[in-house]
MIPAMAR-179738 format. One record per residue (C-alpha): residue in one letter; x, y, z. Coordinates in Angstrom, 1 decimal, padded with zeros to 4 digits. Layout:
N
<r A, <X, Y, Z>> ...
REM end
This chain:
397
<r M, <-012.3, -001.0, -038.7>> <r R, <-008.8, -002.4, -038.5>> <r V, <-007.8, 000.5, -036.7>> <r W, <-010.5, 001.2, -034.6>> <r L, <-010.2, -002.6, -033.3>> <r A, <-006.6, -002.1, -032.6>> <r L, <-007.4, 000.6, -030.2>> <r A, <-010.2, -001.0, -028.7>> <r A, <-008.0, -003.8, -028.3>> <r I, <-005.2, -001.4, -026.2>> <r G, <-007.9, 000.6, -024.5>> <r A, <-008.7, -003.3, -023.0>> <r V, <-005.6, -004.1, -022.1>> <r L, <-004.8, -000.6, -020.8>> <r A, <-008.4, -001.1, -018.8>> <r L, <-007.3, -004.4, -017.1>> <r A, <-003.8, -003.9, -016.3>> <r S, <-005.8, -000.6, -014.3>> <r V, <-007.0, -003.1, -012.1>> <r G, <-004.3, -005.5, -012.0>> <r Y, <-004.3, -007.9, -014.5>> <r A, <-001.0, -010.2, -014.7>> <r A, <000.1, -012.7, -016.9>> <r A, <-001.4, -016.2, -015.6>> <r S, <002.2, -017.3, -014.8>> <r T, <001.9, -015.2, -011.8>> <r G, <-001.0, -017.3, -010.2>> <r L, <-003.7, -019.7, -011.7>> <r P, <-007.6, -018.8, -012.1>> <r F, <-010.2, -021.0, -010.3>> <r Y, <-008.2, -021.6, -007.9>> <r G, <-008.4, -020.1, -004.2>> <r D, <-011.3, -019.0, -002.3>> <r P, <-013.4, -016.9, -004.2>> <r P, <-014.0, -012.6, -003.2>> <r D, <-016.5, -012.6, -000.7>> <r D, <-018.9, -009.3, 000.4>> <r H, <-015.9, -007.6, 001.9>> <r H, <-012.3, -008.6, 000.1>> <r P, <-012.9, -008.0, -003.9>> <r W, <-009.9, -010.4, -004.7>> <r A, <-009.9, -014.4, -004.5>> <r I, <-007.4, -015.7, -002.5>> <r H, <-003.9, -016.1, -004.7>> <r D, <-005.9, -013.8, -007.1>> <r Q, <-003.7, -013.9, -010.2>> <r N, <-005.2, -010.6, -011.2>> <r R, <-004.3, -008.8, -008.1>> <r P, <-001.7, -006.2, -008.7>> <r Q, <002.0, -007.1, -008.5>> <r P, <004.1, -005.1, -005.5>> <r K, <006.3, -002.6, -006.9>> <r V, <010.0, -003.5, -007.2>> <r V, <011.8, -001.5, -004.8>> <r T, <015.7, -001.3, -004.5>> <r P, <016.3, -001.2, -000.7>> <r G, <018.6, 001.3, 000.9>> <r T, <020.9, 000.4, 003.3>> <r F, <022.0, 001.2, 006.8>> <r S, <023.5, 004.3, 008.8>> <r T, <026.4, 004.3, 010.7>> <r P, <027.3, 006.7, 013.6>> <r E, <030.1, 008.0, 011.2>> <r Q, <027.9, 007.7, 007.7>> <r P, <024.4, 008.4, 006.8>> <r G, <022.6, 005.1, 004.9>> <r Q, <021.1, 005.0, 001.2>> <r P, <017.8, 005.9, 001.2>> <r P, <015.5, 003.2, -000.7>> <r S, <014.8, 003.6, -004.7>> <r D, <011.4, 005.2, -004.7>> <r A, <012.2, 007.5, -001.6>> <r I, <011.8, 011.3, -001.5>> <r I, <014.9, 013.3, -000.3>> <r L, <013.9, 015.7, 001.7>> <r F, <017.5, 016.6, 003.3>> <r D, <020.8, 015.0, 002.2>> <r G, <023.4, 016.7, 003.5>> <r K, <024.1, 019.5, 000.7>> <r D, <021.4, 022.3, 001.5>> <r L, <018.2, 023.3, 002.5>> <r S, <016.8, 023.8, -001.0>> <r N, <013.8, 021.8, 000.0>> <r W, <013.0, 023.6, 003.4>> <r E, <011.6, 026.9, 004.4>> <r A, <011.3, 029.2, 007.2>> <r D, <008.0, 028.1, 009.4>> <r K, <006.4, 031.3, 008.7>> <r P, <003.3, 032.7, 006.8>> <r E, <005.7, 034.2, 004.1>> <r G, <008.1, 031.3, 004.1>> <r G, <011.5, 032.4, 002.9>> <r P, <015.0, 031.2, 003.8>> <r S, <015.6, 029.8, 007.2>> <r K, <018.4, 030.7, 009.4>> <r W, <019.1, 027.1, 010.2>> <r I, <022.1, 025.9, 008.8>> <r V, <024.2, 023.1, 006.9>> <r K, <027.6, 021.9, 008.5>> <r D, <029.3, 018.2, 008.1>> <r G, <026.5, 016.9, 006.4>> <r A, <023.7, 017.7, 008.4>> <r M, <021.5, 020.5, 009.4>> <r E, <021.6, 022.3, 012.7>> <r C, <018.9, 024.5, 014.2>> <r T, <020.3, 028.2, 014.8>> <r P, <019.1, 028.6, 018.5>> <r G, <016.4, 031.3, 018.2>> <r S, <015.7, 031.4, 014.3>> <r G, <012.1, 029.5, 014.4>> <r Q, <011.4, 026.1, 013.5>> <r I, <012.1, 024.9, 009.8>> <r R, <009.7, 022.8, 007.6>> <r T, <009.7, 021.3, 004.2>> <r K, <008.4, 023.0, 001.1>> <r D, <006.9, 019.3, 000.5>> <r K, <003.5, 018.4, 002.0>> <r F, <002.6, 015.0, 002.1>> <r G, <000.3, 012.5, 003.9>> <r D, <000.4, 009.0, 005.1>> <r C, <004.2, 008.3, 004.9>> <r Q, <007.3, 006.3, 006.1>> <r L, <009.5, 008.8, 007.3>> <r H, <013.1, 008.1, 008.4>> <r I, <015.5, 011.1, 010.1>> <r E, <017.7, 010.8, 011.9>> <r W, <019.2, 013.7, 014.8>> <r A, <021.7, 014.5, 017.1>> <r A, <022.0, 016.6, 019.6>> <r P, <025.2, 018.5, 021.7>> <r K, <028.1, 016.3, 022.5>> <r D, <028.8, 019.2, 025.1>> <r V, <026.1, 018.9, 027.4>> <r K, <023.9, 021.5, 028.8>> <r G, <020.9, 021.5, 031.0>> <r D, <018.7, 018.9, 031.8>> <r S, <015.0, 017.2, 031.8>> <r Q, <013.5, 019.2, 028.7>> <r G, <016.3, 021.8, 028.5>> <r R, <018.8, 019.0, 027.3>> <r G, <018.7, 018.4, 023.7>> <r N, <015.1, 019.5, 022.8>> <r S, <013.7, 019.3, 019.1>> <r G, <010.8, 017.5, 017.6>> <r I, <009.8, 016.2, 014.6>> <r Y, <006.0, 017.6, 013.5>> <r L, <004.4, 015.0, 011.4>> <r E, <001.9, 017.6, 008.5>> <r G, <003.1, 020.1, 011.3>> <r I, <000.5, 018.9, 014.0>> <r C, <002.0, 015.8, 015.5>> <r E, <005.1, 015.9, 017.6>> <r I, <007.3, 012.9, 017.7>> <r Q, <009.7, 014.2, 020.8>> <r V, <013.5, 014.9, 020.2>> <r L, <015.4, 015.0, 023.1>> <r D, <018.9, 014.0, 024.6>> <r C, <017.2, 011.2, 027.4>> <r Y, <020.7, 009.6, 028.0>> <r D, <021.2, 009.8, 032.1>> <r N, <018.7, 012.3, 031.5>> <r P, <015.3, 011.6, 033.0>> <r T, <012.3, 013.6, 032.3>> <r Y, <008.7, 013.4, 032.2>> <r A, <007.1, 010.2, 030.3>> <r D, <005.7, 011.7, 028.0>> <r G, <008.0, 014.2, 026.7>> <r A, <010.7, 011.4, 026.3>> <r A, <012.5, 010.8, 023.3>> <r G, <010.3, 009.1, 021.0>> <r S, <007.2, 010.0, 022.4>> <r V, <003.8, 011.0, 021.2>> <r Y, <004.3, 014.5, 022.7>> <r G, <002.3, 014.7, 025.5>> <r V, <000.0, 011.8, 024.6>> <r N, <002.1, 008.3, 024.6>> <r P, <005.6, 008.0, 026.4>> <r P, <008.2, 005.5, 024.3>> <r A, <008.3, 002.0, 025.4>> <r A, <011.7, 001.8, 026.1>> <r N, <014.5, 004.3, 026.1>> <r P, <017.8, 003.2, 023.5>> <r L, <019.4, 006.4, 023.3>> <r N, <022.8, 006.8, 022.3>> <r P, <025.1, 008.9, 024.1>> <r P, <024.9, 012.9, 023.0>> <r G, <026.6, 013.9, 020.3>> <r Q, <025.6, 010.2, 018.5>> <r F, <022.9, 010.4, 015.7>> <r Q, <019.9, 008.4, 016.5>> <r V, <018.0, 006.9, 014.1>> <r V, <014.2, 007.2, 013.5>> <r D, <012.1, 005.6, 011.7>> <r I, <008.3, 006.3, 011.4>> <r L, <005.4, 005.0, 010.1>> <r F, <002.4, 007.4, 010.1>> <r R, <-001.6, 007.2, 009.4>> <r R, <-003.4, 010.4, 009.7>> <r P, <-007.0, 010.3, 011.2>> <r I, <-009.6, 010.2, 008.7>> <r Y, <-013.4, 012.0, 009.3>> <r E, <-016.3, 012.1, 007.1>> <r G, <-017.7, 015.4, 008.3>> <r D, <-017.6, 014.9, 012.3>> <r K, <-017.7, 011.1, 011.6>> <r C, <-014.4, 009.5, 013.2>> <r M, <-013.7, 006.6, 009.6>> <r D, <-010.0, 005.7, 011.1>> <r P, <-008.7, 007.5, 013.7>> <r G, <-005.2, 007.3, 012.9>> <r Y, <-001.7, 005.6, 014.1>> <r V, <002.3, 006.5, 014.7>> <r T, <004.6, 003.2, 014.7>> <r V, <008.0, 004.6, 015.8>> <r F, <011.9, 002.8, 015.8>> <r L, <014.1, 005.1, 017.3>> <r N, <017.6, 003.2, 016.8>> <r G, <015.9, 000.0, 015.8>> <r V, <013.7, -000.5, 018.9>> <r L, <010.0, -000.1, 018.9>> <r V, <008.9, 002.5, 021.1>> <r Q, <005.6, 003.7, 019.8>> <r D, <003.7, 000.2, 018.7>> <r H, <000.9, 001.2, 016.3>> <r T, <-000.1, 004.0, 018.6>> <r Q, <-003.9, 005.7, 018.2>> <r L, <-003.5, 009.1, 017.6>> <r E, <-005.9, 011.3, 019.1>> <r G, <-005.5, 014.8, 017.0>> <r S, <-003.1, 017.1, 017.2>> <r T, <-000.3, 017.1, 020.1>> <r G, <000.6, 020.2, 022.2>> <r H, <002.4, 021.4, 025.1>> <r M, <000.5, 021.5, 028.6>> <r K, <-003.1, 020.8, 027.2>> <r R, <-004.7, 017.5, 026.0>> <r T, <-005.4, 016.2, 022.9>> <r K, <-008.7, 016.4, 021.2>> <r P, <-009.7, 014.0, 018.2>> <r G, <-009.9, 015.6, 015.2>> <r A, <-009.4, 015.3, 011.6>> <r F, <-005.9, 016.1, 010.2>> <r P, <-005.1, 017.7, 006.6>> <r D, <-004.7, 015.4, 003.7>> <r K, <-001.1, 016.6, 003.7>> <r G, <000.8, 019.0, 005.5>> <r P, <004.9, 019.8, 005.8>> <r L, <007.8, 018.3, 008.0>> <r K, <008.3, 020.4, 010.8>> <r L, <011.5, 020.4, 013.0>> <r Q, <011.4, 022.3, 016.1>> <r D, <013.5, 024.8, 017.5>> <r H, <014.0, 024.6, 021.0>> <r G, <017.0, 026.5, 021.7>> <r N, <019.3, 023.8, 021.4>> <r P, <021.6, 023.2, 018.5>> <r V, <020.3, 019.9, 017.6>> <r R, <021.6, 018.5, 014.2>> <r F, <019.8, 016.5, 012.1>> <r R, <020.7, 014.5, 008.8>> <r N, <019.0, 012.1, 006.0>> <r V, <016.0, 012.5, 005.9>> <r W, <013.3, 011.2, 003.3>> <r Y, <009.8, 009.5, 003.2>> <r R, <007.9, 007.0, 001.6>> <r E, <004.4, 007.7, 000.2>> <r L, <002.0, 004.3, 002.1>> <r P, <-001.3, 003.3, 000.2>> <r L, <-004.5, 004.1, 000.5>> <r R, <-006.4, 002.6, 003.5>> <r A, <-009.3, 000.7, 002.7>> <r V, <-011.4, 003.6, 004.2>> <r E, <-010.3, 006.3, 001.4>> <r G, <-010.4, 003.9, -001.4>> <r G, <-007.7, 001.5, -001.4>> <r T, <-008.4, -001.9, -002.5>> <r D, <-006.3, -004.0, 000.6>> <r G, <-008.0, -005.5, 003.7>> <r P, <-011.8, -005.7, 004.1>> <r L, <-013.5, -003.2, 002.6>> <r S, <-017.3, -002.2, 003.3>> <r A, <-019.6, -003.8, 000.9>> <r E, <-020.6, -001.0, -001.4>> <r A, <-016.5, -000.3, -002.1>> <r T, <-015.9, -004.4, -002.6>> <r M, <-018.5, -004.8, -004.9>> <r A, <-018.0, -001.7, -006.9>> <r K, <-014.4, -003.0, -007.2>> <r R, <-015.8, -006.6, -008.6>> <r K, <-018.0, -004.8, -010.7>> <r D, <-014.6, -003.0, -012.3>> <r L, <-012.7, -006.1, -012.4>> <r A, <-015.4, -008.2, -014.4>> <r A, <-015.9, -005.6, -016.8>> <r A, <-012.0, -005.0, -017.5>> <r I, <-011.7, -009.2, -017.9>> <r R, <-014.4, -009.3, -020.0>> <r R, <-013.6, -006.4, -022.0>> <r Q, <-009.5, -007.7, -022.7>> <r A, <-011.4, -010.9, -023.6>> <r A, <-013.9, -009.5, -025.9>> <r Y, <-011.0, -007.5, -027.7>> <r T, <-007.8, -009.5, -027.7>> <r M, <-008.6, -013.2, -027.1>> <r P, <-011.7, -014.3, -030.4>> <r D, <-009.9, -017.4, -032.3>> <r P, <-012.5, -019.2, -033.5>> <r A, <-009.8, -022.3, -034.0>> <r N, <-009.4, -021.6, -029.8>> <r P, <-012.0, -020.5, -028.5>> <r L, <-010.9, -021.8, -025.1>> <r P, <-008.7, -018.8, -023.7>> <r E, <-011.8, -016.4, -024.2>> <r L, <-014.1, -018.9, -022.7>> <r L, <-012.2, -019.7, -019.8>> <r R, <-011.7, -015.7, -019.1>> <r L, <-015.2, -014.9, -019.3>> <r M, <-015.8, -017.7, -016.5>> <r E, <-013.0, -016.1, -014.9>> <r S, <-015.0, -012.7, -014.4>> <r L, <-018.3, -014.5, -013.5>> <r V, <-015.9, -015.1, -010.4>> <r Y, <-016.2, -011.4, -009.6>> <r E, <-019.9, -010.8, -011.1>> <r K, <-022.4, -013.0, -012.2>> <r D, <-023.4, -011.1, -015.4>> <r E, <-026.5, -012.8, -017.1>> <r P, <-025.2, -012.2, -020.4>> <r T, <-022.0, -013.3, -019.8>> <r V, <-023.8, -016.7, -018.2>> <r Q, <-025.4, -017.0, -021.6>> <r K, <-022.3, -016.5, -023.6>> <r V, <-020.6, -019.2, -021.4>> <r R, <-023.4, -021.5, -021.9>> <r D, <-023.3, -021.0, -025.6>> <r M, <-019.4, -021.2, -026.2>> <r A, <-019.0, -024.0, -023.8>> <r G, <-021.8, -025.9, -026.3>> <r K, <-020.2, -025.4, -029.4>> <r Y, <-016.6, -026.1, -027.7>> <r F, <-017.7, -029.4, -026.6>> <r A, <-019.7, -030.4, -029.7>> <r A, <-016.4, -029.4, -031.4>> <r V, <-014.5, -032.0, -029.4>> <r K, <-017.0, -034.8, -029.3>> <r A, <-016.8, -034.8, -033.1>> <r L, <-013.0, -035.1, -033.7>> <r P, <-011.9, -038.7, -034.6>> <r A, <-010.9, -040.8, -031.7>> <r D, <-007.3, -040.5, -032.8>> <r K, <-007.7, -036.6, -032.1>> <r L, <-009.5, -036.7, -029.2>> <r G, <-006.5, -037.1, -026.7>> <r S, <-005.1, -033.9, -027.4>> <r K, <-007.6, -032.2, -026.2>> <r K, <-007.3, -033.5, -022.7>> <r D, <-005.2, -030.7, -021.1>> <r D, <-007.8, -028.2, -022.5>> <r V, <-010.9, -030.5, -021.8>> <r N, <-009.8, -030.2, -018.0>> <r R, <-008.9, -027.2, -017.5>> <r L, <-012.5, -026.5, -018.5>> <r N, <-013.7, -028.8, -016.2>> <r G, <-012.0, -027.6, -013.3>> <r A, <-013.1, -024.3, -014.2>> <r F, <-017.2, -025.3, -013.9>> <r K, <-016.3, -027.8, -011.0>> <r Y, <-014.8, -024.3, -009.3>> <r L, <-017.7, -022.0, -010.3>> <r V, <-020.2, -025.0, -009.2>> <r K, <-018.3, -025.4, -005.8>> <r F, <-019.0, -021.7, -004.6>> <r N, <-022.6, -021.4, -006.3>> <r I, <-021.6, -019.5, -009.1>> <r L, <-023.1, -021.3, -011.7>> <r P, <-025.7, -024.4, -010.6>> <r A, <-024.4, -027.7, -011.0>> <r D, <-027.0, -028.6, -013.4>> <r F, <-025.5, -025.6, -015.7>> <r G, <-025.8, -026.2, -019.4>> <r P, <-022.5, -028.3, -021.0>> <r N, <-021.3, -028.9, -017.3>> <r A, <-022.3, -032.7, -017.1>> <r D, <-021.6, -033.4, -020.3>> <r I, <-018.2, -031.9, -020.4>> <r E, <-017.7, -033.8, -017.1>> <r K, <-018.5, -037.0, -018.3>> <r L, <-016.6, -036.9, -021.0>> <r V, <-013.4, -036.3, -018.6>> <r K, <-014.8, -039.8, -016.7>> <r D, <-015.4, -041.4, -019.9>> <r Q, <-012.1, -040.7, -021.0>> <r G, <-010.0, -041.5, -017.7>> <r W, <-009.3, -038.3, -018.1>> <r D, <-009.5, -037.5, -014.2>> <r K, <-007.0, -039.7, -013.3>> <r K, <-003.2, -038.8, -012.4>> 
REM end
């Protein structure tokens, strides 16, 4: 029996961790506005998952690439092409070369792609056009960054080199021109940071059209630009779904463009695909709220029961009602609060004052639940506890 209880307690704690339970020091229960029909979390919710800790990277200089953040997945670190392959059905080694810490396109060798496949991401990449200028317009320092292999962010030496606007460096090629031309002179590295959200469809229904945001040398050039499907040359894009994951491809356009410091970070799920931040559908919100309530009740049942001090379990059960008004839990709260009040009232006068803080916490919890119509004003021992607080003057600061 003891083993079973221990395992059950561990399971309850793990279940609560999976829905983001944090220690009370990270927030206060019965504090901010409660969940609603489209938000499963209360405002300042102590049960909401904490952000993961990431050690920031360092910025690049013209001479030296910066360090990626600690959770970045490195695609090219300046040493070799072990994470890359030729963009052919059979893959295989690419004829691109590694030179002076950068990967360089060998003209005529074809595109190169990552062996890794990924979807929504923060992508960092640095590129440099040849220092010796040859050609003009699209014939000068041309390449491309293909997100999932199908959406091109243009690479082009546009330094004192006009071209068609939707084909300039930093454009979503053929779709949207960059908002500015912040390029360094040819030969110097250009730093590109991309936030990519792919289009999401359910059948033929678009659930989220997808967006791309691009910073070029720290300047915003694509501001949450809506995607319209895969990009292409001379043809207008057509709305459509993207794969869940795809490779990053770099284009061979006949110019020896160099790339360095290539890494990405996966982005969290959007609400439309199961994430829990941002406004959710009513169905998804209620499902998450039910999960939270159930996990809190399990945690209260397996790790908090203490006949000598039932208040922590009682308050945790009351907190579960913020997410789901479960009738068996309501009845248990009524019974436990009634017994707790009776025990407090039975204390000698010289002992009663020691319960001031605990009773005030319970009274505050009842006030919260009544204020937001989670429990009725005449609920069980609520009035008795409130009267005790007033009679003792515990409501005065």
